C-alpha atoms as one frame of an Amber mdcrd trajectory, in Angstrom:
protein
   0.070 -15.041  36.203  -3.921 -15.070  36.498  -4.006 -11.176  35.796  -2.061
 -11.334  32.871  -4.588 -13.545  31.200  -7.125 -10.746  31.007  -4.870  -7.997
  30.234  -3.863 -10.514  27.106  -7.129 -10.697  26.225  -8.093  -7.414  26.628
  -5.322  -6.803  24.208  -6.150  -9.694  21.803  -9.653  -8.101  21.456  -8.156
  -3.901  20.628  -6.190  -5.988  17.431  -9.088  -8.223  16.339 -11.617  -5.019
  16.754  -9.298  -3.146  14.928  -8.089  -5.495  12.264 -11.629  -5.546  11.804
 -13.059  -2.767  11.466  -9.948  -1.519   9.348 -10.504  -3.902   6.396 -13.734
  -2.704   6.233 -12.303   0.942   5.908 -10.131  -0.205   3.153 -13.234  -2.060
   1.405 -15.207   1.123   1.892 -12.536   3.358   0.592 -12.724   1.727  -3.335
 -14.612   4.258  -5.403 -18.065   3.543  -5.782 -20.011   3.500  -9.497 -23.519
   4.615  -9.214 -26.292   5.307 -11.565 -24.804   7.761 -14.281 -28.214   9.074
 -15.969 -27.030  10.928 -18.199 -24.263   8.591 -19.416 -23.679   8.360 -23.366
 -25.510   5.313 -25.103 -23.305   2.444 -25.174 -24.975   0.260 -28.078 -22.645
  -1.667 -30.353 -19.526  -0.770 -27.863 -19.885  -3.271 -25.177 -19.397  -6.934
 -25.583 -20.642  -9.108 -22.242 -18.562 -12.551 -22.352 -19.916 -14.807 -19.926
 -17.994 -18.026 -19.154 -19.819 -20.457 -18.157 -19.898 -24.267 -17.227 -22.607
 -26.333 -15.681 -24.644 -22.526 -14.697 -28.138 -23.755 -15.816 -29.814 -22.405
 -12.795 -28.402 -19.016 -13.155 -27.067 -18.171 -16.637 -30.312 -16.682 -17.939
 -30.439 -14.642 -14.861 -27.170 -12.926 -15.333 -28.002 -12.643 -19.361 -31.398
 -11.263 -18.930 -29.809  -8.516 -17.306 -27.184  -7.523 -19.703 -28.938  -8.149
 -22.885 -31.538  -4.860 -22.040 -28.653  -2.902 -21.896 -27.539  -2.072 -25.288
 -24.430  -4.766 -25.103 -23.808  -8.241 -26.715 -24.167 -10.834 -24.468 -22.068
 -14.000 -25.703 -21.769 -17.104 -23.383 -18.782 -19.641 -23.990 -20.029 -22.505
 -23.064 -17.110 -24.369 -21.412 -17.889 -28.264 -21.990 -21.066 -28.325 -19.839
 -22.962 -31.170 -18.900 -26.324 -29.711 -18.096 -28.550 -27.284 -20.000 -26.502
 -23.876 -19.847 -26.067 -23.245 -23.637 -29.711 -24.376 -23.864 -30.988 -21.732
 -21.062 -28.123 -18.946 -22.274 -29.642 -19.081 -26.000 -33.203 -18.839 -24.610
 -32.494 -15.878 -22.481 -31.037 -14.020 -25.711 -27.336 -14.545 -25.610 -25.021
 -16.218 -28.396 -23.311 -19.213 -27.517 -20.057 -20.734 -28.465 -18.289 -23.810
 -27.208 -15.538 -23.762 -26.156 -12.498 -25.484 -28.056 -11.104 -28.647 -26.180
  -9.221 -27.047 -23.384  -4.966 -26.751 -24.638  -2.337 -27.722 -22.314  -0.854
 -24.889 -20.077  -4.483 -23.376 -20.048  -7.357 -23.541 -17.022 -11.043 -23.486
 -18.105 -12.087 -19.945 -17.062  -9.199 -17.888 -18.898  -9.435 -20.099 -21.784
 -13.484 -19.462 -21.990 -12.525 -15.446 -21.643 -10.021 -15.447 -23.988 -12.176
 -17.741 -26.426 -15.061 -14.849 -26.177 -12.469 -12.143 -26.458 -11.780 -13.463
 -30.055 -14.990 -13.232 -30.767 -15.955 -10.039 -30.072 -15.145  -6.655 -32.142
 -16.387  -3.795 -29.421 -14.335  -1.168 -28.297 -14.788  -2.821 -24.849 -15.038
  -6.172 -23.312 -17.201  -6.775 -20.022 -16.148 -10.235 -18.300 -18.796 -11.709
 -15.793 -19.657 -14.639 -14.023 -22.656 -16.551 -14.525 -23.777 -16.167 -10.852
 -23.744 -12.285 -11.433 -26.712 -10.126 -12.456 -27.065  -6.379 -13.036 -29.101
  -3.509 -12.582 -30.303  -1.436 -15.671 -28.099   1.365 -16.445 -25.009  -0.681
 -15.062 -23.166  -1.087 -18.238 -23.353   2.443 -19.545 -22.482   4.119 -15.631
 -19.450   1.435 -15.346 -18.217   2.700 -19.136 -19.024   6.159 -18.464 -17.296
   6.241 -15.149 -13.916   4.604 -16.827 -14.030   7.051 -19.943 -14.040  10.005
 -17.286 -11.121   8.585 -15.468  -9.061   7.818 -18.553  -8.836   4.253 -17.322
  -8.480   1.021 -19.979  -9.915  -1.182 -17.019 -12.213  -1.270 -14.276 -12.811
  -3.871 -12.109 -16.193  -4.305  -9.803 -17.110  -5.828  -6.324 -20.786  -6.469
  -6.292 -22.940  -6.896  -3.645 -22.784  -9.768  -1.801 -26.128 -11.998  -1.845
 -26.329 -15.056   1.060 -29.688 -16.719   1.440 -28.651 -19.325   3.817 -26.429
 -19.493   7.000 -23.485 -20.963   5.724 -23.332 -18.362   3.153 -24.357 -15.398
   5.914 -21.469 -16.756   8.106 -18.632 -17.254   5.635 -19.094 -15.037   2.861
 -18.802 -11.835   4.854 -15.221 -13.122   6.791 -13.648 -14.186   4.090 -13.574
 -11.104   1.908 -13.291  -9.039   4.961 -10.128 -11.370   6.016  -8.844 -10.821
   2.202  -9.482  -6.781   2.694  -7.569  -7.289   6.289  -4.363  -7.373   3.576
  -5.625  -4.743   1.032  -4.534  -0.826   0.908  -7.133   0.347  -1.191  -4.860
   3.751  -2.158  -2.193   0.965  -2.952  -4.346  -0.913  -5.450  -5.595   1.532
  -7.396  -2.704   3.353  -7.260  -0.167   2.649 -10.688   3.321   3.733  -9.195
   2.242   0.949  -6.850   3.131  -2.798  -7.206   0.068  -3.891  -5.491  -2.561
  -5.514  -7.102  -6.169  -6.625  -7.131  -9.176  -7.432  -9.651 -12.144  -9.333
  -9.069 -13.137 -12.323 -11.664 -16.731 -11.677 -11.057 -16.978  -8.210 -13.464
 -14.233  -6.945 -15.368 -14.416  -3.887 -17.488 -11.368  -3.603 -20.062 -10.996
  -1.989 -23.846 -10.223  -4.214 -26.105  -7.391  -2.912 -27.718  -5.869  -2.855
 -24.366  -6.709  -6.474 -23.830  -5.258  -7.703 -26.954  -2.251  -5.596 -26.606
  -1.076  -6.595 -23.756  -2.318 -10.777 -24.186  -5.465 -11.108 -21.902  -6.157
 -13.922 -20.509  -3.716 -15.382 -21.925  -1.413 -14.158 -20.160  -2.103 -15.845
 -17.320  -3.723 -19.201 -18.632  -2.584 -21.133 -16.379  -3.514 -19.476 -12.882
  -6.290 -20.147 -10.603  -6.520 -17.170  -9.259  -6.403 -15.557 -12.671  -8.075
 -12.288 -12.093  -5.535 -11.329  -9.652  -2.855 -12.321 -11.685  -4.833 -10.215
 -14.898  -4.326  -6.844 -12.319  -1.048  -7.582 -11.901   0.167  -8.555 -15.227
  -2.074  -5.124 -16.518   0.047  -2.536 -13.858   3.452  -4.395 -14.781   2.236
  -3.289 -18.388   1.559   0.173 -16.967  -2.345  -0.407 -17.835  -4.959   1.978
 -16.526  -6.878  -0.368 -14.089  -9.145   0.921 -11.210 -10.601  -1.206  -8.579
 -14.338  -0.393  -7.493 -17.603  -1.203  -5.765 -21.451  -1.251  -7.417 -23.305
  -2.484  -4.791 -26.378  -0.503  -5.927 -25.529  -1.786  -9.564 -24.511  -5.457
  -9.818 -25.523  -8.254  -7.482 -23.675 -11.426  -7.073 -24.428 -14.737  -5.332
 -21.357 -17.029  -5.469 -22.368 -20.383  -3.768 -25.704 -22.028  -3.010 -24.511
 -25.062  -1.000 -21.777 -25.762   1.652 -20.092 -28.500  -0.460 -19.911 -25.221
  -3.543 -18.789 -22.779  -1.061 -15.879 -25.042   0.777 -14.651 -25.526  -2.712
 -14.595 -22.386  -3.804 -12.699 -20.763  -0.976 -10.610 -23.937  -0.677  -9.583
 -23.448  -4.304  -9.002 -19.366  -4.157  -7.900 -18.788  -0.580  -4.307 -19.707
  -0.494  -3.257 -19.241  -3.971  -4.472 -15.969  -3.682  -1.511 -14.688  -1.161
   0.532 -15.145  -3.608   0.579 -12.119  -5.966   0.935 -10.250  -3.164   3.277
 -10.605  -0.328   2.380  -7.775   1.680  -1.651  -9.110   1.531  -0.536 -12.538
   1.987   1.181 -11.820   5.192  -1.038  -9.496   6.396  -3.961 -11.858   5.724
  -2.145 -14.453   7.780  -1.436 -12.532  10.741  -4.884 -11.177  10.706  -6.184
 -15.211  10.209  -3.823 -15.808  13.247  -5.403 -13.242  15.607  -9.245 -14.207
  15.166  -8.258 -17.717  15.729  -6.509 -17.075  18.767  -9.741 -15.737  20.639
 -11.047 -19.236  21.612  -8.059 -20.291  23.330  -7.847 -17.404  25.402 -11.820
 -17.528  25.879 -11.328 -20.910  27.035  -8.338 -19.735  29.357 -10.345 -17.216
  31.061 -13.064 -19.398  32.222 -10.240 -21.757  33.251  -9.153 -18.608  35.164
 -12.746 -18.219  36.691 -12.800 -14.145  35.059 -16.255 -14.747  34.327 -16.692
 -10.843  33.813 -13.978 -10.925  31.236 -14.871 -14.286  29.813 -18.256 -12.731
  29.325 -17.186  -9.530  27.219 -14.383 -11.231  25.553 -16.950 -13.507  24.085
 -18.627 -10.935  22.210 -15.804  -9.447  20.532 -15.605 -11.494  17.513 -19.309
  -9.853  16.731 -18.258  -6.421  17.948 -15.152  -6.594  15.786 -17.256  -8.330
  12.426 -20.403  -6.185  12.865 -19.609  -4.050  10.288 -18.885  -6.647   7.493
 -22.202  -8.518   8.435 -24.449  -5.638   8.394 -26.126  -6.859  11.538 -25.770
  -7.804  15.079 -27.697 -10.558  14.607 -25.506 -11.989  11.366 -22.252 -11.137
  13.434 -23.022 -13.702  15.710 -21.531 -16.347  13.132 -18.438 -15.047  13.050
 -17.170 -16.991  15.819 -18.133 -19.950  13.908 -16.868 -18.755  10.785 -13.367
 -17.925  12.292 -12.890 -21.524  12.472 -14.939 -23.137   9.895 -12.493 -20.927
   7.184  -9.343 -21.633   9.186 -10.203 -25.085   8.504 -10.734 -23.970   4.839
  -7.017 -22.056   4.511  -5.342 -25.244   6.469  -6.577 -27.730   3.785  -6.098
 -25.407   0.661  -2.900 -24.955   1.659  -2.375 -28.636   2.564  -3.656 -29.461
  -1.268  -1.246 -26.888  -2.560   1.518 -27.739  -0.558   1.720 -31.226  -1.506
   0.618 -30.694  -5.197  -3.160 -32.192  -5.488  -4.390 -28.916  -6.310  -8.276
 -29.013  -5.638 -11.255 -30.111  -7.478 -13.567 -27.110  -9.209 -16.991 -27.848
 -11.463 -15.304 -31.201 -11.904 -11.663 -30.127 -13.093  -8.804 -30.633 -10.981
  -6.878 -27.027 -10.277
């Protein structure tokens, strides 16, 4: 019986490494938008729309990073109780208040739709307040979309993590999701697989309005993925890409915000793509099997096998973390994230929802 334990551990190690490395390969397979020195001028062609609720700490950085790129920056103040509007105006943005939230709408799609009604440019660029951009980003993204005949492009920026809990959980959460992503299928208009990143979405205004824009996904917590699925069904040419050298985001600055943010999205986002959901659940089960198998190795006094197996999470997730030192957080991330997902699943199944920025969603 004892020899079977090292064999099971070896099989699990292979699965863990394969799943984590495959997810990273799928992420890296997304096309990358890089600097485009000869890109056409975008003056008067793009409106950047920033839905913002209680974002006084970060809104100015976002606005300033865009206002120097020949775009109009429009901040939709979603009933903030802090100085979001004042900070945005001081940074150079036009600011409008979001109307009272209508029945059937959630805050972010409502704010995005409100901003879109005030824009008359060829392109709309929806960005989150916690993102910021290098000079030339907007021109490069528009040129990339136009050069490929696309109506919409969504961007994954560089993830900036300054504290241990960010470094531990953000990379693991993104990597776990991409365990269920096929980069070729999400960029294939014939495949139903859909993905978008609401942190940064560029779309032609005409196509956005023609397909109903955020009004078509008014009540979705994961409005970005819902919007991508809606656009693909509508035949709108859409691409998912990376732009780590031109765009950055710091998603959460506290552990509570991180927990609530992942709790809000982690379970519900899987419902849009059943194939993705099944793969993510399977990957999560494989990853969380690590600790019980390690305990069995120790109980069986398989000391060498246990020592080698203990290093498997770091070895599997090092590409996502970027270094061995950061990858040492992987075991903690596996079980913290499992707690978040379990909590999210329970809240969703019981109808309690989650609290996000003072609202139940």
